N, CA, C and O of each residue as an XYZ file, in Angstrom:
536
protein
N      10.661      4.482     -0.741
C      10.948      4.010      0.597
C      11.781      5.090      1.265
O      12.791      5.531      0.716
N      11.375      5.501      2.408
C      12.107      6.549      3.099
C      12.809      5.956      4.310
O      12.368      4.957      4.877
N      13.887      6.578      4.684
C      14.629      6.079      5.836
C      13.893      6.435      7.121
O      13.052      7.334      7.126
N      14.207      5.725      8.225
C      13.537      6.032      9.488
C      13.670      7.510      9.830
O      14.731      8.114      9.671
N      12.569      8.071     10.302
C      12.579      9.472     10.701
C      12.306     10.447      9.570
O      12.140     11.642      9.815
N      12.255      9.957      8.329
C      12.004     10.818      7.186
C      10.646     10.463      6.609
O      10.356      9.291      6.370
N       9.827     11.452      6.389
C       8.507     11.191      5.821
C       8.276     12.103      4.632
O       8.604     13.290      4.657
N       7.700     11.516      3.584
C       7.257     12.308      2.454
C       5.809     12.693      2.720
O       5.106     11.976      3.433
N       5.350     13.804      2.166
C       3.941     14.163      2.369
C       3.048     13.048      1.813
O       3.259     12.590      0.690
N       2.053     12.611      2.592
C       1.187     11.520      2.120
C       0.237     12.000      1.041
O      -0.137     13.173      1.003
N      -0.147     11.094      0.174
C      -1.212     11.373     -0.778
C      -2.512     11.089     -0.041
O      -2.720      9.978      0.446
N      -3.353     12.046      0.041
C      -4.568     11.888      0.836
C      -5.592     11.007      0.144
O      -6.283     10.238      0.813
N      -5.708     11.091     -1.147
C      -6.718     10.326     -1.867
C      -6.137      9.811     -3.175
O      -5.246     10.413     -3.776
N      -6.664      8.705     -3.577
C      -6.295      8.148     -4.874
C      -6.691      9.160     -5.938
O      -7.741      9.795     -5.835
N      -5.864      9.311     -6.950
C      -6.194     10.217     -8.030
C      -5.717     11.641     -7.813
O      -5.963     12.502     -8.657
N      -5.044     11.911     -6.711
C      -4.524     13.249     -6.469
C      -3.531     13.589     -7.578
O      -2.796     12.715     -8.038
N      -3.505     14.822     -8.000
C      -2.639     15.252     -9.096
C      -1.165     15.080     -8.743
O      -0.765     15.246     -7.591
N      -0.375     14.749     -9.744
C       1.057     14.554     -9.565
C       1.844     15.579    -10.367
O       2.823     15.235    -11.030
N       1.425     16.815    -10.310
C       2.157     17.858    -11.007
C       1.788     17.925    -12.475
O       0.775     17.373    -12.904
N       2.631     18.614    -13.240
C       2.354     18.827    -14.655
C       2.809     17.685    -15.545
O       2.408     17.612    -16.707
N       3.647     16.783    -15.015
C       4.170     15.692    -15.833
C       4.051     14.372    -15.075
O       5.020     13.913    -14.471
N       2.863     13.757    -15.104
C       2.671     12.528    -14.328
C       3.572     11.380    -14.770
O       3.938     10.543    -13.945
N       3.940     11.318    -16.046
C       4.838     10.259    -16.517
C       6.211     10.427    -15.878
O       6.797      9.453    -15.406
N       6.721     11.634    -15.861
C       8.022     11.890    -15.233
C       7.957     11.596    -13.739
O       8.902     11.041    -13.178
N       6.855     11.961    -13.091
C       6.689     11.676    -11.663
C       6.692     10.174    -11.413
O       7.307      9.703    -10.456
N       6.013      9.424    -12.263
C       5.975      7.963    -12.126
C       7.363      7.376    -12.334
O       7.803      6.535    -11.550
N       8.053      7.807    -13.375
C       9.405      7.309    -13.632
C      10.336      7.625    -12.468
O      11.167      6.796    -12.096
N      10.205      8.796    -11.901
C      11.025      9.183    -10.754
C      10.721      8.292     -9.552
O      11.634      7.866     -8.844
N       9.445      8.013     -9.325
C       9.052      7.155     -8.197
C       9.598      5.739     -8.386
O      10.077      5.128     -7.430
N       9.529      5.219     -9.601
C      10.055      3.872     -9.877
C      11.555      3.829     -9.630
O      12.053      2.889     -9.010
N      12.278      4.830    -10.105
C      13.729      4.896     -9.861
C      14.024      4.923     -8.370
O      14.911      4.220     -7.886
N      13.273      5.738     -7.654
C      13.473      5.867     -6.218
C      13.242      4.535     -5.508
O      14.023      4.162     -4.632
N      12.206      3.832     -5.865
C      11.908      2.532     -5.249
C      12.996      1.526     -5.577
O      13.455      0.800     -4.696
N      13.413      1.477     -6.835
C      14.493      0.548     -7.224
C      15.772      0.825     -6.428
O      16.413     -0.095     -5.919
N      16.123      2.084     -6.334
C      17.332      2.454     -5.593
C      17.209      2.076     -4.120
O      18.160      1.573     -3.520
N      16.050      2.317     -3.548
C      15.850      2.016     -2.127
C      15.952      0.519     -1.866
O      16.574      0.109     -0.886
N      15.353     -0.310     -2.726
C      15.414     -1.757     -2.525
C      16.790     -2.325     -2.847
O      17.115     -3.429     -2.408
N      17.599     -1.601     -3.599
C      18.955     -2.063     -3.910
C      19.918     -1.842     -2.739
O      21.003     -2.423     -2.710
N      19.528     -1.015     -1.790
C      20.385     -0.735     -0.636
C      20.490     -1.966      0.263
O      19.531     -2.722      0.419
N      21.649     -2.146      0.836
C      21.857     -3.243      1.775
C      20.902     -3.113      2.960
O      20.764     -2.033      3.534
N      20.246     -4.210      3.324
C      19.343     -4.223      4.464
C      17.972     -3.636      4.198
O      17.194     -3.442      5.132
N      17.659     -3.347      2.939
C      16.392     -2.684      2.617
C      15.169     -3.488      3.054
O      14.158     -2.903      3.444
N      15.244     -4.799      2.995
C      14.079     -5.612      3.336
C      13.823     -5.655      4.837
O      12.700     -5.921      5.267
N      14.848     -5.397      5.634
C      14.697     -5.423      7.091
C      14.395     -4.049      7.670
O      13.857     -3.946      8.772
N      14.729     -3.008      6.949
C      14.589     -1.642      7.441
C      13.118     -1.260      7.591
O      12.281     -1.697      6.801
N      12.802     -0.457      8.586
C      11.447      0.055      8.759
C      11.199      1.141      7.725
O      12.023      2.031      7.516
N      10.043      1.042      7.086
C       9.654      1.981      6.042
C       8.436      2.752      6.529
O       7.509      2.166      7.088
N       8.437      4.042      6.321
C       7.288      4.874      6.664
C       6.387      4.948      5.440
O       6.787      5.444      4.387
N       5.175      4.452      5.591
C       4.220      4.423      4.494
C       2.912      5.002      4.985
O       2.652      5.007      6.188
N       2.090      5.487      4.083
C       0.842      6.134      4.491
C      -0.111      5.192      5.223
O      -0.993      5.661      5.943
N       0.042      3.868      5.058
C      -0.822      2.956      5.821
C      -0.152      2.503      7.114
O      -0.716      1.710      7.866
N       1.040      3.004      7.366
C       1.732      2.688      8.611
C       3.146      2.204      8.382
O       3.512      1.816      7.272
N       3.933      2.228      9.434
C       5.312      1.751      9.348
C       5.313      0.240      9.162
O       4.476     -0.469      9.721
N       6.267     -0.242      8.366
C       6.361     -1.665      8.075
C       7.788     -1.990      7.651
O       8.536     -1.096      7.255
N       8.173     -3.268      7.732
C       9.487     -3.644      7.206
C       9.499     -3.522      5.683
O       8.456     -3.634      5.039
N      10.651     -3.298      5.127
C      10.789     -3.202      3.678
C      10.273     -4.434      2.968
O       9.740     -4.330      1.863
N      10.420     -5.601      3.581
C       9.938     -6.837      2.965
C       8.420     -6.801      2.782
O       7.903     -7.306      1.786
N       7.710     -6.210      3.734
C       6.247     -6.102      3.624
C       5.868     -5.092      2.542
O       4.907     -5.305      1.803
N       6.610     -4.007      2.449
C       6.342     -3.034      1.395
C       6.537     -3.672      0.023
O       5.755     -3.424     -0.894
N       7.563     -4.484     -0.117
C       7.802     -5.149     -1.395
C       6.607     -6.032     -1.760
O       6.163     -6.018     -2.909
N       6.088     -6.789     -0.813
C       4.910     -7.627     -1.074
C       3.719     -6.742     -1.450
O       2.957     -7.080     -2.355
N       3.560     -5.615     -0.760
C       2.462     -4.711     -1.086
C       2.584     -4.196     -2.518
O       1.592     -4.149     -3.245
N       3.771     -3.816     -2.921
C       3.963     -3.312     -4.281
C       3.637     -4.377     -5.319
O       3.024     -4.079     -6.344
N       4.044     -5.612     -5.060
C       3.733     -6.714     -5.978
C       2.223     -6.939     -6.006
O       1.640     -7.088     -7.079
N       1.589     -6.965     -4.835
C       0.136     -7.168     -4.765
C      -0.606     -6.075     -5.534
O      -1.557     -6.360     -6.261
N      -0.174     -4.836     -5.373
C      -0.785     -3.732     -6.112
C      -0.651     -3.934     -7.618
O      -1.595     -3.692     -8.369
N       0.518     -4.375     -8.051
C       0.741     -4.612     -9.484
C      -0.163     -5.721    -10.014
O      -0.650     -5.643    -11.142
N      -0.385     -6.751     -9.200
C      -1.275     -7.838     -9.614
C      -2.682     -7.292     -9.837
O      -3.287     -7.540    -10.880
N      -3.196     -6.560     -8.872
C      -4.555     -6.027     -8.984
C      -4.658     -5.036    -10.144
O      -5.618     -5.088    -10.913
N      -3.698     -4.149    -10.277
C      -3.771     -3.164    -11.347
C      -3.536     -3.786    -12.721
O      -4.029     -3.266    -13.723
N      -2.799     -4.882    -12.784
C      -2.668     -5.609    -14.055
C      -4.025     -6.153    -14.472
O      -4.398     -6.094    -15.643
N      -4.767     -6.691    -13.487
C      -6.117     -7.161    -13.776
C      -6.996     -5.994    -14.230
O      -7.751     -6.119    -15.195
N      -6.895     -4.863    -13.534
C      -7.688     -3.678    -13.900
C      -7.456     -3.298    -15.363
O      -8.402     -3.114    -16.129
N      -6.190     -3.186    -15.729
C      -5.859     -2.762    -17.094
C      -6.284     -3.797    -18.129
O      -6.839     -3.449    -19.171
N      -6.023     -5.074    -17.839
C      -6.406     -6.136    -18.779
C      -7.922     -6.153    -18.974
O      -8.410     -6.301    -20.094
N      -8.653     -6.000    -17.884
C     -10.112     -5.989    -17.958
C     -10.598     -4.784    -18.755
O     -11.532     -4.898    -19.548
N      -9.973     -3.643    -18.549
C     -10.380     -2.421    -19.248
C     -10.213     -2.537    -20.759
O     -10.997     -1.968    -21.518
N      -9.192     -3.273    -21.197
C      -8.974     -3.397    -22.651
C      -9.440     -4.737    -23.198
O      -9.265     -5.021    -24.383
N     -10.037     -5.570    -22.334
C     -10.659     -6.804    -22.790
C      -9.716     -7.936    -23.133
O      -9.981     -8.707    -24.055
N      -8.608     -8.046    -22.396
C      -7.673     -9.154    -22.639
C      -7.478     -9.961    -21.359
O      -7.787     -9.498    -20.261
N      -6.967    -11.163    -21.521
C      -6.654    -12.017    -20.377
C      -5.460    -11.411    -19.647
O      -4.450    -11.098    -20.278
N      -5.556    -11.241    -18.331
C      -4.433    -10.641    -17.608
C      -3.207    -11.549    -17.544
O      -2.097    -11.065    -17.322
N      -3.387    -12.849    -17.735
C      -2.250    -13.765    -17.752
C      -1.448    -13.743    -16.461
O      -0.220    -13.833    -16.498
N      -2.114    -13.627    -15.330
C      -1.421    -13.510    -14.047
C      -1.000    -14.867    -13.505
O      -1.746    -15.843    -13.589
N       0.178    -14.914    -12.960
C       0.742    -16.119    -12.361
C      -0.038    -16.478    -11.100
O      -0.352    -15.609    -10.286
N      -0.349    -17.770    -10.943
C      -1.127    -18.229     -9.788
C      -0.444    -17.877     -8.469
O      -1.118    -17.491     -7.514
N       0.885    -18.004     -8.399
C       1.595    -17.684     -7.159
C       1.501    -16.191     -6.830
O       1.416    -15.820     -5.659
N       1.518    -15.343     -7.844
C       1.377    -13.904     -7.597
C      -0.029    -13.571     -7.113
O      -0.207    -12.722     -6.238
N      -1.023    -14.240     -7.682
C      -2.400    -14.045     -7.238
C      -2.524    -14.444     -5.773
O      -3.129    -13.718     -4.983
N      -1.962    -15.582     -5.405
C      -2.015    -16.050     -4.019
C      -1.267    -15.104     -3.084
O      -1.741    -14.826     -1.983
N      -0.108    -14.607     -3.505
C       0.649    -13.653     -2.698
C      -0.174    -12.397     -2.448
O      -0.234    -11.898     -1.325
N      -0.806    -11.893     -3.497
C      -1.628    -10.693     -3.363
C      -2.806    -10.951     -2.424
O      -3.119    -10.111     -1.579
N      -3.456    -12.093     -2.564
C      -4.595    -12.411     -1.695
C      -4.140    -12.490     -0.241
O      -4.798    -11.949      0.648
N      -3.029    -13.156      0.000
C      -2.516    -13.296      1.364
C      -2.136    -11.941      1.964
O      -2.241    -11.750      3.176
N      -1.698    -11.005      1.127
C      -1.380     -9.670      1.622
C      -2.662     -8.912      1.974
O      -2.769     -8.335      3.056
N      -3.632     -8.916      1.056
C      -4.830     -8.105      1.248
C      -5.822     -8.679      2.259
O      -6.456     -7.910      2.981
N      -5.977     -9.992      2.336
C      -7.036    -10.602      3.153
C      -7.058    -10.102      4.595
O      -8.111     -9.659      5.054
N      -5.951    -10.149      5.330
C      -6.032     -9.677      6.722
C      -6.272     -8.171      6.834
O      -6.850     -7.708      7.817
N      -5.843     -7.427      5.859
C      -6.014     -5.970      5.902
C      -7.436     -5.546      5.563
O      -7.885     -4.480      5.983
N      -8.138     -6.368      4.812
C      -9.521     -6.055      4.461
C     -10.475     -6.443      5.592
O     -11.568     -5.886      5.693
N     -10.079     -7.382      6.433
C     -10.950     -7.810      7.534
C     -11.234     -6.682      8.504
O     -12.341     -6.583      9.034
N     -10.249     -5.830      8.744
C     -10.481     -4.731      9.687
C     -10.613     -3.384      8.978
O     -10.530     -2.330      9.608
N     -10.818     -3.430      7.675
C     -11.019     -2.218      6.866
C      -9.839     -1.258      6.899
O     -10.009     -0.069      6.630
N      -8.642     -1.752      7.226
C      -7.462     -0.883      7.290
C      -7.206     -0.174      5.967
O      -6.865      1.009      5.959
N      -7.363     -0.871      4.856
C      -7.118     -0.237      3.557
C      -8.360      0.463      3.017
O      -8.243      1.461      2.305
N      -9.528     -0.037      3.339
C     -10.768      0.595      2.852
C     -10.909      2.015      3.413
O     -11.523      2.876      2.783
N     -10.347      2.251      4.583
C     -10.446      3.577      5.207
C      -9.814      4.664      4.343
O     -10.171      5.835      4.474
N      -8.883      4.300      3.466
C      -8.223      5.272      2.598
C      -9.038      5.566      1.339
O      -8.690      6.462      0.569
N     -10.117      4.818      1.128
C     -10.935      5.031     -0.058
C     -10.411      4.334     -1.291
O     -10.901      4.576     -2.394
N      -9.417      3.466     -1.125
C      -8.814      2.797     -2.277
C      -9.586      1.551     -2.704
O      -9.530      1.147     -3.866
N     -10.303      0.948     -1.764
C     -11.014     -0.297     -2.043
C     -12.438     -0.188     -1.537
O     -12.685      0.320     -0.443
N     -13.365     -0.664     -2.334
C     -14.767     -0.684     -1.926
C     -15.096     -2.071     -1.389
O     -14.467     -3.052     -1.784
N     -16.069     -2.160     -0.499
C     -16.510     -3.487     -0.067
C     -17.102     -4.229     -1.267
O     -17.646     -3.600     -2.175
N     -17.001     -5.543     -1.277
C     -17.591     -6.299     -2.395
C     -19.067     -5.960     -2.558
O     -19.801     -5.864     -1.575
N     -19.498     -5.778     -3.803
C     -20.881     -5.403     -4.099
C     -21.837     -6.581     -3.981
O     -23.024     -6.390     -3.718
N     -21.333     -7.796     -4.172
C     -22.182     -8.980     -4.100
C     -21.376    -10.134     -3.526
O     -20.148    -10.066     -3.473
N     -22.054    -11.194     -3.097
C     -21.344    -12.335     -2.512
C     -20.420    -13.015     -3.527
O     -20.648    -12.974     -4.736
N     -19.397    -13.623     -3.002
C     -18.458    -14.368     -3.834
C     -19.154    -15.610     -4.376
O     -19.758    -16.357     -3.607
N     -19.083    -15.848     -5.689
C     -19.741    -17.032     -6.243
C     -19.080    -18.327     -5.765
O     -17.869    -18.380     -5.549
N     -19.890    -19.353     -5.608
C     -19.374    -20.671     -5.223
C     -18.403    -21.162     -6.293
O     -18.647    -20.987     -7.487
N     -17.308    -21.773     -5.864
C     -16.324    -22.319     -6.794
C     -15.465    -21.261     -7.476
O     -14.900    -21.514     -8.540
N     -15.361    -20.078     -6.872
C     -14.580    -18.988     -7.470
C     -13.113    -19.374     -7.570
O     -12.582    -20.075     -6.709
N     -12.474    -18.914     -8.620
C     -11.044    -19.146     -8.818
C     -10.257    -18.262     -7.861
O     -10.812    -17.314     -7.305
N      -8.970    -18.555     -7.657
C      -8.158    -17.660     -6.815
C      -8.182    -16.209     -7.305
O      -8.242    -15.290     -6.488
N      -8.137    -15.990     -8.615
C      -8.190    -14.619     -9.134
C      -9.541    -13.982     -8.825
O      -9.592    -12.817     -8.431
N     -10.623    -14.712     -8.995
C     -11.945    -14.166     -8.675
C     -12.054    -13.833     -7.192
O     -12.673    -12.835     -6.823
N     -11.458    -14.659     -6.345
C     -11.462    -14.396     -4.900
C     -10.710    -13.096     -4.587
O     -11.169    -12.280     -3.788
N      -9.550    -12.915     -5.229
C      -8.760    -11.697     -5.009
C      -9.530    -10.465     -5.476
O      -9.633     -9.477     -4.749
N     -10.060    -10.530     -6.670
C     -10.764     -9.382     -7.235
C     -12.007     -9.042     -6.411
O     -12.332     -7.869     -6.225
N     -12.682    -10.046     -5.932
C     -13.836     -9.830     -5.045
C     -13.392     -9.158     -3.757
O     -14.025     -8.211     -3.292
N     -12.297     -9.651     -3.182
C     -11.785     -9.117     -1.924
C     -11.486     -7.632     -2.000
O     -11.754     -6.892     -1.054
N     -10.927     -7.190     -3.128
C     -10.546     -5.784     -3.261
C     -11.665     -4.930     -3.856
O     -11.455     -3.763     -4.186
N     -12.859     -5.523     -3.990
C     -14.036     -4.752     -4.379
C     -14.135     -4.399     -5.836
O     -14.737     -3.387     -6.194
N     -13.557     -5.212     -6.675
C     -13.685     -4.954     -8.115
C     -14.905     -5.648     -8.661
O     -15.188     -5.553     -9.855
């Protein structure tokens, strides 16, 4: 999270290299995010993000939503139940749904349009995964 008027160089595409030590880069990013959210007023402050300026509270929801989807990705890749909380699934769906309607996030190449129609009687998790093009 950067303060108003400060911008970090955006990542243009998913999968862009993060230097010679991606684990260290990830750990550094996590520390930075934790420190930023620990600051007084962090949830109300405007945050500059590659998808646009937003309040810190919205960024926090985005980070949680991303974790929900990527938890499903990893669980699916190794063949285990993701064990995701229903409220987290709903939070993620509520975050992504309006942004997918106008292709705001798809424009970055991070999400593909659903390949097939949503099955009747889909669970909340199936609805979320369909929405984000998995």
